[in-house]
C-alpha distance (Angstrom), angle and dihedral (degrees) to the residues before:
residue distance angle dihedral
M1 . . .
W2 3.79 . .
L3 3.82 121.2 .
V4 3.82 120.9 -158.1
D5 3.78 117.4 -173.8
L6 3.79 109.2 -153.4
A7 3.80 97.6 179.3
A8 3.78 93.6 106.1
V9 3.87 95.8 42.2
E10 3.79 104.4 100.1
R11 3.88 102.3 173.6
E12 3.77 128.5 61.2
D13 3.82 92.2 -139.8
L14 3.80 89.7 61.6
L15 3.82 95.4 53.9
E16 3.82 97.1 92.0
H17 3.84 91.4 45.6
A18 3.82 90.6 50.7
V19 3.82 93.8 50.5
L20 3.80 92.3 46.0
A21 3.77 92.8 48.0
S22 3.80 90.0 55.2
L23 3.81 92.1 49.7
E24 3.85 101.8 37.2
P25 3.80 112.7 15.8
N26 3.86 90.2 -179.2
H27 3.80 98.1 44.7
D28 3.79 123.7 147.7
M29 3.85 104.2 -84.2
G30 3.77 91.6 -160.3
R31 3.79 96.2 66.5
P32 3.83 124.6 77.7
P33 3.81 106.6 -96.6
L34 3.81 94.7 -129.6
S35 3.82 91.6 55.9
T36 3.77 89.8 50.7
L37 3.79 92.1 49.1
V38 3.81 91.9 49.6
D39 3.83 90.2 50.7
H40 3.77 90.7 46.6
F41 3.82 95.2 55.1
H42 3.79 98.4 34.5
G43 3.82 112.5 117.9
K44 3.75 93.3 1.0
H45 3.85 132.5 114.4
L46 3.79 103.8 -137.7
L47 3.83 139.5 147.6
L48 3.83 115.1 -132.4
V49 3.83 117.8 -165.6
L50 3.83 116.4 -162.2
D51 3.79 107.1 -168.1
N52 3.86 122.7 -159.3
C53 3.77 102.4 10.1
E54 3.81 101.2 158.1
H55 3.79 97.1 101.2
L56 3.80 93.3 45.8
L57 3.84 96.4 41.9
R58 3.82 100.5 139.1
A59 3.80 95.2 42.6
C60 3.82 91.6 47.3
A61 3.78 91.5 50.1
L62 3.78 92.0 51.8
L63 3.79 93.3 46.7
V64 3.77 94.8 47.5
R65 3.77 92.5 48.9
T66 3.77 92.3 49.9
L67 3.80 94.3 47.0
L68 3.86 94.2 46.9
S69 3.81 90.7 50.2
A70 3.84 92.4 51.1
A71 3.82 97.0 40.2
P72 3.84 114.9 39.0
G73 3.76 91.8 -178.5
L74 3.81 93.3 59.1
R75 3.79 121.1 103.8
V76 3.81 120.2 -165.2
V77 3.81 128.7 -158.6
T78 3.82 117.3 -171.9
T79 3.75 130.3 -173.3
S80 3.77 115.9 -151.8
R81 3.83 143.0 138.0
Q82 3.80 85.6 -119.5
A83 3.82 135.0 40.7
L84 3.82 116.6 -106.8
G85 3.81 93.5 -131.6
V86 3.82 93.6 -133.6
G87 3.85 120.1 150.4
G88 3.82 112.1 -95.7
E89 3.77 92.8 22.5
L90 3.85 115.6 151.3
L91 3.77 116.8 -159.4
F92 3.76 125.7 -143.5
T93 3.79 115.7 -176.1
V94 3.78 111.4 -144.1
P95 3.81 107.4 -142.4
P96 3.82 123.9 -145.6
L97 3.81 116.7 -94.1
S98 3.78 112.0 -76.2
A99 3.79 113.2 -104.7
P100 3.84 121.9 -158.2
D101 3.76 123.8 -121.0
P102 3.79 105.3 -94.7
D103 3.79 91.6 -147.6
S104 3.79 96.5 48.1
P105 3.83 113.2 123.4
E106 3.82 86.8 -140.5
L107 3.82 94.7 55.6
A108 3.79 94.2 125.6
K109 3.85 89.9 54.2
A110 3.82 91.5 44.2
A111 3.80 92.4 54.1
G112 3.77 92.7 77.5
Q113 3.83 90.3 50.1
S114 3.78 99.3 47.0
E115 3.80 114.8 87.5
A116 3.79 92.9 -163.0
L117 3.80 93.2 53.4
E118 3.83 91.1 41.6
L119 3.81 90.2 53.2
F120 3.77 92.5 47.0
T121 3.83 91.6 49.5
D122 3.86 91.3 46.3
R123 3.85 93.1 50.7
A124 3.77 91.6 42.3
A125 3.85 89.3 55.2
A126 3.81 88.6 50.8
A127 3.78 91.1 49.3
L128 3.81 95.9 46.2
G129 3.74 99.8 33.1
D130 3.79 92.3 -125.9
S131 3.81 141.0 70.4
G132 3.79 94.3 -57.9
P133 3.83 130.8 -124.0
A134 3.81 98.7 -27.0
G135 3.78 90.8 155.4
Y136 3.81 94.4 55.4
G137 3.80 100.6 62.0
R138 3.82 97.6 140.3
V139 3.78 95.2 40.2
A140 3.83 92.0 48.7
A141 3.85 88.4 49.3
L142 3.84 89.4 51.6
I143 3.81 90.8 51.0
C144 3.83 91.3 51.2
Q145 3.79 90.8 47.4
R146 3.82 93.8 47.7
L147 3.84 89.0 49.5
D148 3.88 91.4 54.5
G149 3.86 91.9 -122.8
I150 3.85 90.0 -73.7
P151 3.83 105.2 161.2
L152 3.83 97.7 -145.7
A153 3.82 92.0 48.0
I154 3.80 91.5 49.8
E155 3.84 92.6 47.9
L156 3.84 90.9 50.3
A157 3.79 92.4 46.9
A158 3.81 92.6 50.2
A159 3.82 89.7 50.7
R160 3.77 89.0 60.4
L161 3.81 89.3 66.3
R162 3.80 86.2 86.6
V163 3.84 87.2 78.1
L164 3.86 107.0 10.1
T165 3.78 136.9 52.6
C166 3.79 122.5 -123.1
E167 3.83 89.1 -103.9
Q168 3.78 91.5 53.0
I169 3.79 92.0 49.3
L170 3.80 90.9 50.8
E171 3.82 91.1 50.1
R172 3.81 91.6 52.1
L173 3.78 97.3 50.0
D174 3.79 91.9 96.4
D175 3.83 84.0 73.4
R176 3.76 93.4 37.5
F177 3.82 97.2 152.7
E178 3.82 91.7 63.1
L179 3.84 90.2 44.5
L180 3.80 98.8 45.5
A181 3.78 98.9 65.4
G182 3.78 135.1 102.1
G183 3.80 100.4 68.3
C184 3.76 128.9 163.9
R185 3.81 110.6 -42.4
A186 3.84 90.4 -146.6
A187 3.84 91.5 61.7
L188 3.72 124.0 89.4
P189 3.79 113.8 -83.4
R190 3.82 92.2 -109.4
Q191 3.83 89.8 56.3
Q192 3.84 97.2 50.7
T193 3.81 97.8 77.8
M194 3.80 134.9 25.5
R195 3.80 91.4 -124.3
A196 3.83 92.4 52.6
T197 3.78 91.4 50.6
L198 3.78 91.9 51.3
D199 3.83 91.6 42.9
W200 3.77 85.8 57.0
S201 3.86 92.8 50.3
F202 3.84 90.2 45.2
E203 3.79 92.7 53.7
L204 3.82 90.3 50.8
C205 3.84 88.8 62.3
A206 3.78 124.5 88.0
P207 3.86 116.9 -108.8
R208 3.84 94.7 -99.7
E209 3.85 89.6 46.4
R210 3.80 89.8 54.1
L211 3.80 90.0 48.2
L212 3.78 93.0 51.2
W213 3.81 93.0 42.9
A214 3.80 89.0 59.0
R215 3.81 94.2 43.8
L216 3.78 93.4 47.7
S217 3.79 88.8 64.0
T218 3.80 85.3 78.3
F219 3.80 87.6 76.3
T220 3.83 124.4 76.6
G221 3.78 120.0 -155.4
S222 3.76 117.6 -5.9
F223 3.82 128.9 -22.9
D224 3.80 138.7 -177.7
L225 3.80 133.4 -124.9
E226 3.80 93.3 -99.4
A227 3.84 88.8 59.0
V228 3.83 90.8 49.8
E229 3.82 91.5 51.3
R230 3.81 93.4 47.6
V231 3.83 98.3 42.7
C232 3.79 109.3 27.7
T233 3.80 107.4 36.6
G234 3.81 130.0 91.1
D235 3.84 131.1 62.7
G236 3.81 97.8 54.2
L237 3.81 100.8 -5.1
A238 3.80 122.4 66.2
A239 3.79 120.1 -149.1
E240 3.82 91.4 -118.7
E241 3.78 89.6 55.1
A242 3.81 94.7 54.8
L243 3.80 96.5 86.4
D244 3.80 94.3 55.5
V245 3.82 92.9 44.9
V246 3.82 91.8 49.3
A247 3.79 88.3 48.9
G248 3.83 89.0 52.6
L249 3.81 91.7 51.9
V250 3.82 90.2 48.4
D251 3.80 89.5 51.1
K252 3.81 90.3 51.0
S253 3.82 91.1 49.4
V254 3.81 92.6 -117.9
L255 3.81 88.6 117.6
V256 3.78 127.2 40.7
R257 3.80 119.9 -148.3
E258 3.80 114.4 -133.1
G259 3.75 135.4 168.5
D260 3.78 129.7 62.9
H261 3.80 135.3 -70.1
L262 3.83 89.9 -79.9
H263 3.80 102.3 46.5
A264 3.81 120.6 31.5
R265 3.79 117.1 -158.9
F266 3.78 132.3 175.6
R267 3.77 136.3 -144.4
M268 3.82 137.1 -174.4
L269 3.80 120.8 -147.0
E270 3.81 106.7 -107.3
T271 3.79 92.0 -114.8
L272 3.82 90.9 56.2
R273 3.77 90.9 44.4
Q274 3.86 91.2 53.4
Y275 3.85 89.1 49.2
G276 3.77 89.9 53.0
H277 3.80 90.4 46.4
Q278 3.81 89.8 55.3
R279 3.82 90.4 49.2
L280 3.82 88.6 52.2
Q281 3.78 96.8 50.7
G282 3.77 116.1 102.7
R283 3.79 92.6 27.4
A284 3.81 117.7 121.5
E285 3.77 91.9 -129.8
V286 3.83 96.8 66.1
Q287 3.82 97.4 95.9
G288 3.78 92.0 41.7
L289 3.79 90.9 53.4
R290 3.78 92.4 49.9
R291 3.78 90.6 48.9
R292 3.82 92.6 48.8
H293 3.82 87.7 48.1
R294 3.80 90.0 53.2
D295 3.83 92.5 44.4
H296 3.80 90.9 51.5
Y297 3.80 94.1 52.3
L298 3.82 93.2 40.9
T299 3.82 88.4 55.1
L300 3.82 88.9 48.2
V301 3.80 91.7 51.4
L302 3.82 93.7 46.7
R303 3.83 89.3 49.1
S304 3.80 89.4 53.0
E305 3.78 91.4 49.7
A306 3.78 91.7 50.0
E307 3.80 90.1 51.9
W308 3.86 95.0 40.7
F309 3.83 96.0 111.3
T310 3.79 95.5 48.4
C311 3.78 140.4 85.8
R312 3.84 87.0 -87.5
Q313 3.81 92.6 65.2
T314 3.83 94.7 103.3
A315 3.81 92.8 41.4
W316 3.79 89.9 53.1
F317 3.78 91.1 51.9
A318 3.81 90.1 53.3
R319 3.81 91.5 46.8
L320 3.76 94.8 50.5
H321 3.78 89.6 46.2
Q322 3.82 88.7 57.6
E323 3.83 90.1 47.9
R324 3.80 96.2 47.9
A325 3.86 94.4 112.1
N326 3.77 93.1 51.7
L327 3.83 91.9 43.0
R328 3.83 87.9 57.0
T329 3.76 90.5 50.6
A330 3.80 92.1 48.9
L331 3.81 91.8 48.3
A332 3.83 91.1 47.9
F333 3.83 89.3 53.7
C334 3.80 90.2 51.9
V335 3.80 96.1 51.3
T336 3.79 97.0 41.6
E337 3.79 104.4 40.7
S338 3.81 121.2 76.4
G339 3.80 113.8 -109.0
E340 3.80 96.4 14.0
A341 3.80 100.5 89.5
H342 3.85 98.1 99.2
A343 3.78 90.6 59.6
G344 3.82 87.4 52.9
L345 3.77 90.0 55.1
E346 3.77 91.0 51.1
M347 3.81 93.0 48.2
A348 3.83 97.0 45.5
G349 3.79 92.2 45.0
A350 3.76 93.1 49.7
L351 3.81 93.5 46.1
W352 3.76 101.1 53.3
S353 3.82 99.0 84.0
H354 3.83 89.7 57.6
R355 3.80 89.6 60.9
L356 3.80 91.7 60.5
G357 3.81 108.1 99.9
A358 3.81 92.3 13.6
G359 3.77 103.1 73.1
G360 3.79 121.5 -131.6
L361 3.84 91.8 107.2
E362 3.83 90.7 147.1
E363 3.77 93.4 56.3
E364 3.84 91.1 50.4
R365 3.80 88.7 50.6
H366 3.82 88.9 50.2
W367 3.82 92.0 56.7
L368 3.79 93.3 42.6
A369 3.83 90.6 51.7
R370 3.82 92.1 50.0
A371 3.80 93.2 45.7
L372 3.84 91.5 48.5
A373 3.80 90.7 48.0
S374 3.80 93.1 50.4
D375 3.81 97.2 51.8
G376 3.83 120.9 34.8
T377 3.78 95.5 170.0
A378 3.82 114.8 130.9
S379 3.78 106.6 -110.7
P380 3.83 142.1 135.2
A381 3.79 87.6 -106.3
R382 3.80 90.5 58.1
V383 3.86 91.4 49.5
K384 3.78 88.7 50.7
A385 3.81 94.0 49.2
L386 3.89 91.8 46.2
S387 3.84 92.0 51.8
A388 3.82 91.1 45.0
D389 3.81 90.5 53.5
G390 3.79 89.8 45.0
W391 3.81 91.7 52.5
L392 3.80 91.8 50.9
A393 3.81 90.5 45.4
L394 3.83 89.2 56.6
L395 3.78 91.2 49.5
R396 3.85 87.1 53.9
G397 3.80 92.0 48.5
D398 3.83 92.8 -109.9
T399 3.80 98.8 135.7
A400 3.84 94.7 160.9
S401 3.81 93.2 60.2
A402 3.79 90.9 45.6
R403 3.81 91.4 54.1
A404 3.79 90.9 48.1
R405 3.80 90.6 52.9
L406 3.83 89.0 47.1
D407 3.81 92.1 53.4
E408 3.82 91.1 54.9
C409 3.81 91.7 45.2
R410 3.85 90.2 54.9
M411 3.80 91.5 52.3
L412 3.84 92.4 47.9
A413 3.81 91.4 48.1
S414 3.80 89.8 57.3
A415 3.82 92.7 47.0
L416 3.83 96.3 45.4
D417 3.85 99.6 44.0
D418 3.78 92.2 -156.7
M419 3.82 121.5 149.3
C420 3.82 94.8 -144.3
V421 3.83 90.2 48.7
R422 3.84 90.9 50.0
A423 3.81 90.8 50.9
H424 3.79 90.8 47.3
V425 3.80 92.2 51.2
E426 3.79 93.1 46.5
Q427 3.77 89.4 51.3
F428 3.80 90.3 51.1
D429 3.80 91.2 45.9
G430 3.76 90.4 52.7
L431 3.83 90.5 48.1
V432 3.79 92.4 54.5
A433 3.81 90.8 48.3
L434 3.84 89.6 48.9
F435 3.80 92.9 53.9
Q436 3.80 89.4 51.1
D437 3.83 92.6 51.0
D438 3.82 89.4 -114.2
F439 3.78 93.0 139.8
A440 3.83 94.1 159.9
S441 3.79 88.3 65.5
A442 3.79 97.5 33.8
V443 3.79 98.8 56.4
P444 3.82 99.1 54.6
L445 3.81 92.5 42.2
L446 3.83 91.6 52.2
E447 3.82 92.2 43.8
S448 3.79 89.8 54.1
A449 3.80 93.7 47.7
L450 3.86 91.1 46.4
G451 3.80 90.2 52.1
Q452 3.80 91.5 53.8
Y453 3.82 92.4 45.3
R454 3.81 91.2 49.9
V455 3.83 89.7 58.2
H456 3.81 104.1 34.5
G457 3.73 111.0 1.4
D458 3.75 143.2 98.4
L459 3.83 117.3 -86.0
G460 3.79 91.7 -125.9
D461 3.82 92.6 52.0
M462 3.82 89.3 46.9
W463 3.79 91.9 53.3
A464 3.82 93.9 45.9
T465 3.79 90.7 51.9
L466 3.80 91.3 45.9
F467 3.83 88.8 52.0
L468 3.81 92.1 51.5
L469 3.82 92.3 47.2
S470 3.82 89.5 49.3
L471 3.83 90.2 51.5
A472 3.83 91.9 49.6
C473 3.79 91.6 48.8
C474 3.79 90.9 45.0
L475 3.80 92.4 55.2
T476 3.81 91.8 49.3
G477 3.76 96.8 46.0
D478 3.83 93.4 -116.2
Q479 3.76 114.0 178.6
H480 3.81 91.7 -131.3
T481 3.79 93.7 61.7
A482 3.79 97.6 97.3
A483 3.85 92.1 50.4
L484 3.78 91.5 49.1
C485 3.83 92.0 48.4
E486 3.81 90.7 49.5
E487 3.80 91.0 50.2
S488 3.79 90.4 49.7
L489 3.83 91.4 51.2
A490 3.79 92.1 44.3
L491 3.79 92.1 54.9
C492 3.78 89.7 51.4
E493 3.82 91.9 49.3
A494 3.85 90.7 48.8
H495 3.82 96.1 49.2
G496 3.82 103.0 27.3
P497 3.84 106.4 -129.3
Q498 3.77 104.0 156.4
W499 3.83 97.6 -170.1
S500 3.78 90.4 54.5
R501 3.79 91.6 44.3
A502 3.78 90.6 56.9
F503 3.84 90.5 55.2
A504 3.80 91.4 46.3
S505 3.79 91.7 52.3
W506 3.82 91.1 48.5
L507 3.80 90.9 52.6
Y508 3.81 94.3 47.8
G509 3.86 88.2 49.1
L510 3.84 89.9 50.5
H511 3.78 89.7 51.0
C512 3.79 93.2 49.2
W513 3.83 91.9 48.3
L514 3.81 92.5 48.9
T515 3.83 90.0 51.4
G516 3.81 92.0 48.8
D517 3.81 99.8 -107.8
I518 3.80 95.2 130.2
G519 3.81 96.8 169.4
Q520 3.79 92.9 53.9
A521 3.76 90.0 43.5
V522 3.81 93.4 55.4
G523 3.80 90.6 46.2
H524 3.80 94.4 53.6
L525 3.82 93.6 42.0
R526 3.81 92.0 51.3
E527 3.80 90.3 47.9
G528 3.79 88.5 51.3
L529 3.78 91.2 48.8
S530 3.78 92.2 49.9
T531 3.78 91.3 50.6
A532 3.79 95.3 42.3
G533 3.80 92.8 48.2
S534 3.77 94.5 52.7
A535 3.78 90.9 44.9
H536 3.83 92.9 47.3
N537 3.83 90.7 -123.2
R538 3.74 100.9 156.1
L539 3.81 96.5 177.7
A540 3.79 90.9 57.3
V541 3.82 89.6 44.8
A542 3.84 88.8 54.9
Q543 3.80 92.5 48.3
C544 3.80 94.4 47.4
L545 3.85 93.2 46.2
E546 3.76 89.7 49.2
V547 3.81 98.6 52.3
L548 3.80 91.8 37.7
A549 3.81 88.2 57.8
W550 3.81 89.9 54.4
A551 3.78 91.0 49.0
R552 3.87 93.5 49.1
A553 3.80 91.8 45.3
G554 3.80 91.1 56.7
D555 3.77 90.8 44.8
G556 3.79 94.0 59.3
H557 3.86 98.5 -101.7
G558 3.79 95.8 121.0
E559 3.80 102.7 160.3
E560 3.81 92.9 46.8
A561 3.86 89.3 46.9
A562 3.82 92.4 51.5
E563 3.78 91.2 50.2
L564 3.82 92.2 48.6
L565 3.81 89.3 49.1
G566 3.78 90.9 52.3
A567 3.82 91.1 46.6
A568 3.84 90.8 49.8
E569 3.81 90.3 51.1
S570 3.79 90.2 52.9
V571 3.78 93.5 50.7
W572 3.85 92.5 45.1
H573 3.81 85.6 56.7
Q574 3.80 92.6 48.6
V575 3.82 91.1 52.3
G576 3.76 92.0 47.4
T577 3.78 96.3 -129.4
M578 3.74 142.0 95.1
L579 3.82 139.1 -120.5
P580 3.80 104.3 -67.7
G581 3.80 123.1 -131.6
V582 3.77 86.7 46.9
G583 3.81 107.3 -157.9
Q584 3.81 101.7 35.5
L585 3.77 98.5 40.1
L586 3.80 96.6 39.4
S587 3.77 89.6 54.8
H588 3.82 88.6 58.0
R589 3.80 91.4 51.4
T590 3.81 91.4 49.9
A591 3.83 89.9 50.3
C592 3.83 90.5 48.6
E593 3.83 92.4 51.9
A594 3.82 90.5 49.3
L595 3.79 91.8 50.4
L596 3.83 93.2 48.8
K597 3.81 92.8 47.6
Q598 3.77 89.6 52.3
A599 3.84 92.6 47.8
L600 3.82 98.6 41.7
G601 3.74 105.1 22.5
D602 3.79 124.3 -116.4
A603 3.75 96.9 -82.6
R604 3.80 96.3 47.2
F605 3.79 91.4 44.2
A606 3.81 91.9 52.0
S607 3.84 90.9 47.3
R608 3.82 93.4 52.6
L609 3.81 91.0 43.5
R610 3.78 90.1 55.7
A611 3.84 91.0 46.2
G612 3.82 90.0 54.4
A613 3.80 92.3 46.8
A614 3.81 89.1 53.4
L615 3.79 92.9 59.3
T616 3.76 120.7 100.4
T617 3.80 115.9 -120.1
E618 3.87 89.8 -103.3
Q619 3.82 91.7 49.5
A620 3.81 91.3 48.1
V621 3.82 91.7 51.4
A622 3.82 90.4 49.1
R623 3.81 91.1 48.9
A624 3.77 91.4 50.1
L625 3.79 92.3 48.1
G626 3.74 90.6 51.5
E627 3.79 93.3 -118.2
P628 3.81 113.9 152.0
P629 3.77 114.1 -121.5
A630 3.78 114.5 -101.6
R631 3.78 112.8 -103.7
P632 3.84 107.0 -106.4
D633 3.81 93.4 -138.0
R634 3.84 90.5 55.0
Q635 3.83 91.0 48.1
A636 3.79 89.9 47.7
Q637 3.80 92.9 50.1
D638 3.78 91.8 50.0
A639 3.78 92.8 48.1
A640 3.81 92.7 46.4
S641 3.80 89.7 63.9
V642 3.80 91.7 68.2
L643 3.86 92.9 57.1
T644 3.79 124.2 84.3
S645 3.81 116.9 -125.0
R646 3.79 90.2 -104.7
E647 3.86 91.5 50.9
L648 3.81 90.1 49.5
T649 3.82 89.7 51.4
V650 3.80 90.4 50.6
A651 3.81 90.7 48.2
R652 3.81 90.0 53.0
L653 3.79 92.4 50.2
L654 3.81 91.1 46.4
S655 3.84 90.1 52.9
Q656 3.83 86.6 58.6
G657 3.78 88.7 62.6
L658 3.85 97.7 -103.6
T659 3.79 119.3 153.5
D660 3.78 122.6 -131.8
K661 3.79 90.0 -97.4
Q662 3.79 92.2 51.3
I663 3.82 91.9 47.5
A664 3.81 89.5 49.9
A665 3.81 92.0 50.8
H666 3.81 91.1 48.1
L667 3.84 93.8 50.4
V668 3.87 95.2 34.8
I669 3.82 92.7 -120.2
S670 3.81 132.4 122.6
P671 3.86 119.2 -86.9
R672 3.80 89.6 -120.2
T673 3.82 89.5 55.4
A674 3.77 90.1 49.2
Q675 3.81 89.7 50.2
G676 3.83 90.0 50.6
H677 3.78 89.7 53.9
V678 3.78 91.1 51.3
Q679 3.83 92.6 48.5
R680 3.78 91.3 51.3
I681 3.83 91.9 48.3
L682 3.84 89.9 52.7
A683 3.80 90.9 48.8
K684 3.79 95.1 46.9
L685 3.78 95.4 47.3
G686 3.82 93.9 40.5
F687 3.83 91.3 -123.2
A688 3.85 126.9 145.6
S689 3.79 100.9 -158.7
R690 3.82 143.3 36.9
T691 3.83 87.6 -121.3
Q692 3.78 89.1 65.5
I693 3.82 90.5 52.0
A694 3.82 90.5 51.8
A695 3.83 91.1 49.3
W696 3.78 90.1 48.8
I697 3.83 92.1 51.4
Q698 3.79 88.0 50.9
D699 3.80 90.0 55.5
L700 3.78 89.8 47.6
T701 3.77 93.7 54.0
P702 3.82 114.1 89.2
Q703 3.81 112.0 -114.4
P704 3.84 118.0 -130.2
C-alpha cells in the first residue's frame, strides 16, 4: 500500500509530482511524471491511497482514471469531502464518531465502546498529563454529543482542559468557534482551528452553494426539498436551481441525506449549521428568512388541521413529528418577534390535537401559554387556543386552569358574535362539565354544539363533539348511546381517520362493557387496540388497555387483567395524562383493582401489575390481542439474513465485549471500518445500542 497525503498540495499542476515523490523519491526528473507513474504501476497489484483530495478534485479524477486504465491491477482509495465522479467509483460515507447517550444508566460501560468519548478522554489525558476527566463522564458525553462526534472538534475541546473544566467547556459550546482553537502548531493552518477548517470547506463550495449553506442554517433538525424551495430561494438562487445546489452540498458532505426511499430529508451537523448561521448574520435577509420559515411551517400545520379527519390523519402525525424541531423554531419566532404573535396563536391552536396520543402535552401547553400571553386580541384564534389549552389542562387533571380558560372563552364568544366561536365554546363548556361528572349540563351543551357543527361546522369538529356526547351518554346509561357510537364509527369508516377510529372503538367497547355485553366489549376494545397500535396513538392504547383489563377481570382472567392494568398505567405515564372522565371511570378502576386483589392476593396482583408495566407498548398490545410472542431465535434467524458474513462476524465479536479498536485488530481492519460495520448493523437491525446487538447474538446462539 502507498499513502499519498495531498493536504499540503495547493496546485493541480503539482499533483502528479507529489504522488511520484511519495512513491519514488529518486525518480528521473527528466521524464514527465505521469509517464513515470504509469510505468511504475504497470503490471503490478498495488493499493494507492490518495488522502485529502477535495481541493484537487478534477486533477485527482483525471489522474485516477488514467492510472486505472493503464494498470488493471491497481486499486485506488481516495478520501475527500466529495466523490471524484470516476467510472467504477464506490462510495463509503465515513460517519462521525459515535457518541454515547449522556443520560444512559450504562454510561460508564458505554465509555469504552464510544469512539468519541474515547478520543476525548485520550486527548484530555494528553492535555492534563494524567488519566483525563474520569469524574465527568456525563459532561464529557454531552460535549461529544454537542460536537456531533467530529474528531477535530473533540480534540480541540479536550485541549481546552488545560485551562477550563468540562462544565465550562460545555457552557461555552454556543460560541464553539472561539472555543475550538489552538490546535497542533505542526498541522496545516486550516486544521488548527474549527473555524479555519470550515472556512476551507466553505471556500471549496460554489457561490450558490455558499449562499444556500448560510440560508439553510435557518432550519433546525431535518428538512425536505420543498422546505428549501419555499424558504431559501430568491435573490440569487432560483427555486428551480435548488435541487442541483442541494445535490452539490450533499456531494460535498455539508448536507446529510436522511429518510427512506419514499421521503428524502436532509440535515446539517450542528457545528456546520452554526457556521452557516454566523455567515448569515449581518445580512439584510435574516428576518425575511425567519419569516418565510415560519410561514412555511404555519402553512404545513394549517394543511394538517384541514386534513385531520381524513385518511391522512396518521401520516400527518408522522410528518409533524419529523418537523418538531422546526415547529419549535417557528413558534419561538412568533412569540419573540414584534407583530408575529397572532400567527403563533394560529399555529399552537392548530397543533394541539396532534399531541393527543403522542405525549408531550406539557410542551404543547407551554407554547399555548406563550402564544396566549403574547397576543391578547379578541379573535377566533384566541378562543381556539384557549379551549385547546383547557382541554389539555383537563387531561392533566388541572381543572382550575380549564375553568379559567372557559371563563375567558365565554366572554370572547359574547364579544365576537360568531357562530363557529359559539359552537366551539359550547363544546368546551360541555367538555369541562363532562370531566366534572356534571352530565346534566354536559349533554345539552354538547347536543347544542353538535347541532351547530352539523349545519355549519368542520367535519372534524363535528366528530369530536359527537364523540364527547357519546361518552357523556355512555356514562349516564342513555338509551341513545349505541346509536351515537355507531354514527361515530361510521364517520371514521367513511373518511378513514385511524386515530379517531381507535377512540371510537374504545368508546363502543366501554359502552358494551357497561351494559354487560363482555364479548362485544372485548371485540371492540381489541379492534381499537389494533388500530391505535398501528397508528402510534398511545392515548387510545392506554384507554383500550384500561377498559380491556376491567373486562378480563370480570370474566375470570385475573392474571391477564392485572398485566393489562399495569401496562395501561405505564402508557398513561408515557402520555403524561390521566384516565379521563375522572369520577365515573376512576371508580371502575378502583373496583377492578379490588376484584383482582381478592382473586389473586395482594402479592400476586402486585407481581403481575409490575410485569405488565415492564412491557413495551408493542408487547402490551400483542398481549391484549392474544398474540403469542415471537420466538427470539426465529426473530434472530430472520434478522441474521440481512447481515453480510463480515457484519455477522463483527456482531459476534461485539457481543464478546470488544471495542471497535479491538474488533479492528482482530480482523486486521481500521477502527473506522469497524465502526462503519457496527453502524450498519445497528441500522439494519433497527437497534439503538451495542447492548441490543449483544442480546440479539445471544438469542441467535443455539442453547445447549
